C-alpha positions as a Markdown table, in Angstrom:
| # | Residue | x | y | z |
|---|---|---|---|---|
| 1 | Met | -20.0 | -0.3 | 20.4 |
| 2 | Thr | -19.6 | -2.9 | 17.4 |
| 3 | Thr | -19.3 | -1.8 | 13.8 |
| 4 | Pro | -21.1 | -4.1 | 11.5 |
| 5 | Ala | -18.8 | -6.0 | 9.1 |
| 6 | Pro | -19.1 | -5.0 | 5.3 |
| 7 | Glu | -20.6 | -7.0 | 2.6 |
| 8 | Ser | -17.9 | -9.5 | 1.7 |
| 9 | Ala | -18.3 | -8.5 | -2.0 |
| 10 | Asp | -17.3 | -4.9 | -0.9 |
| 11 | Val | -14.4 | -5.9 | 0.9 |
| 12 | Ser | -12.2 | -6.2 | -1.8 |
| 13 | Tyr | -12.2 | -2.6 | -2.7 |
| 14 | Arg | -13.1 | -1.0 | 0.6 |
| 15 | Ser | -10.4 | -2.6 | 2.6 |
| 16 | His | -6.8 | -3.0 | 2.2 |
| 17 | Leu | -3.8 | -4.2 | 4.2 |
| 18 | Phe | -0.3 | -2.9 | 3.4 |
| 19 | Thr | 2.8 | -4.0 | 5.4 |
| 20 | Leu | 5.5 | -0.9 | 5.7 |
| 21 | Arg | 9.1 | -1.1 | 6.5 |
| 22 | Leu | 11.3 | 2.0 | 6.7 |
| 23 | Trp | 15.1 | 2.2 | 7.5 |
| 24 | Ala | 18.0 | 4.6 | 7.6 |
| 25 | Glu | 20.6 | 4.2 | 4.8 |
| 26 | Ala | 24.0 | 5.7 | 5.3 |
| 27 | Leu | 25.3 | 8.1 | 2.5 |
| 28 | Gly | 28.6 | 8.7 | 4.1 |
| 29 | Asp | 29.8 | 11.7 | 6.0 |
| 30 | Gly | 27.4 | 11.0 | 8.5 |
| 31 | Gln | 24.5 | 11.5 | 6.3 |
| 32 | His | 21.7 | 9.0 | 5.8 |
| 33 | Thr | 18.4 | 8.7 | 3.8 |
| 34 | Trp | 15.2 | 7.1 | 4.4 |
| 35 | Arg | 14.3 | 4.1 | 2.2 |
| 36 | Gly | 11.3 | 2.0 | 2.3 |
| 37 | Lys | 9.4 | -1.1 | 1.1 |
| 38 | Val | 5.6 | -1.6 | 1.0 |
| 39 | Thr | 3.9 | -4.6 | 0.3 |
| 40 | His | 0.2 | -5.4 | -0.3 |
| 41 | Val | -0.6 | -8.4 | 1.8 |
| 42 | Leu | -3.2 | -9.9 | -0.2 |
| 43 | Ser | -1.6 | -9.9 | -3.7 |
| 44 | Gly | 2.0 | -10.1 | -2.5 |
| 45 | Glu | 3.0 | -6.9 | -4.8 |
| 46 | Thr | 5.9 | -5.3 | -3.3 |
| 47 | His | 7.3 | -1.8 | -4.0 |
| 48 | Tyr | 10.7 | -0.2 | -2.9 |
| 49 | Phe | 10.8 | 3.5 | -2.6 |
| 50 | Arg | 13.0 | 6.4 | -1.7 |
| 51 | Glu | 10.5 | 9.4 | -1.8 |
| 52 | Trp | 7.2 | 9.5 | -0.3 |
| 53 | Arg | 5.6 | 10.3 | -3.5 |
| 54 | Glu | 6.7 | 7.0 | -4.8 |
| 55 | Leu | 4.7 | 5.3 | -1.8 |
| 56 | Met | 1.7 | 7.4 | -2.4 |
| 57 | Gly | 1.6 | 6.5 | -6.1 |
| 58 | Phe | 1.8 | 2.7 | -5.3 |
| 59 | Leu | -0.9 | 2.8 | -2.5 |
| 60 | Trp | -3.2 | 5.1 | -5.1 |
| 61 | Asp | -2.7 | 2.5 | -8.0 |
| 62 | Ala | -3.4 | -0.4 | -5.9 |
| 63 | Leu | -6.5 | 1.3 | -4.7 |
| 64 | Gln | -7.7 | 2.5 | -7.8 |
| 65 | Ser | -7.1 | -0.9 | -9.7 |
| 66 | Ser | -9.3 | -2.9 | -7.1 |
| 67 | Arg | -11.9 | -0.3 | -7.3 |
| 68 | Ala | -11.8 | -0.7 | -11.4 |
| 69 | Glu | -12.1 | -4.5 | -10.8 |
| 70 | Ala | -15.1 | -4.3 | -8.2 |
| 71 | Ala | -17.1 | -1.9 | -10.8 |
| 72 | Ser | -16.2 | -4.4 | -13.8 |
| 73 | Glu | -17.8 | -7.3 | -11.6 |
| 74 | Glu | -21.1 | -5.5 | -11.0 |
């Protein structure tokens, strides 16, 4: 079964591509913490984070700003 492609005008706010890199950073005494880097592929905007809420905030902002841009173009 094939899914039809979305209208090209709708793609900018309905579809996003991000890359995510996670790594363990040593804190000493055998302890470590997780760090991350997320990049919005189309814009190249990159954000480093230590907390999941920072990642979610970046993703939310990217989605909301593209939706607002699409609405202003209508």
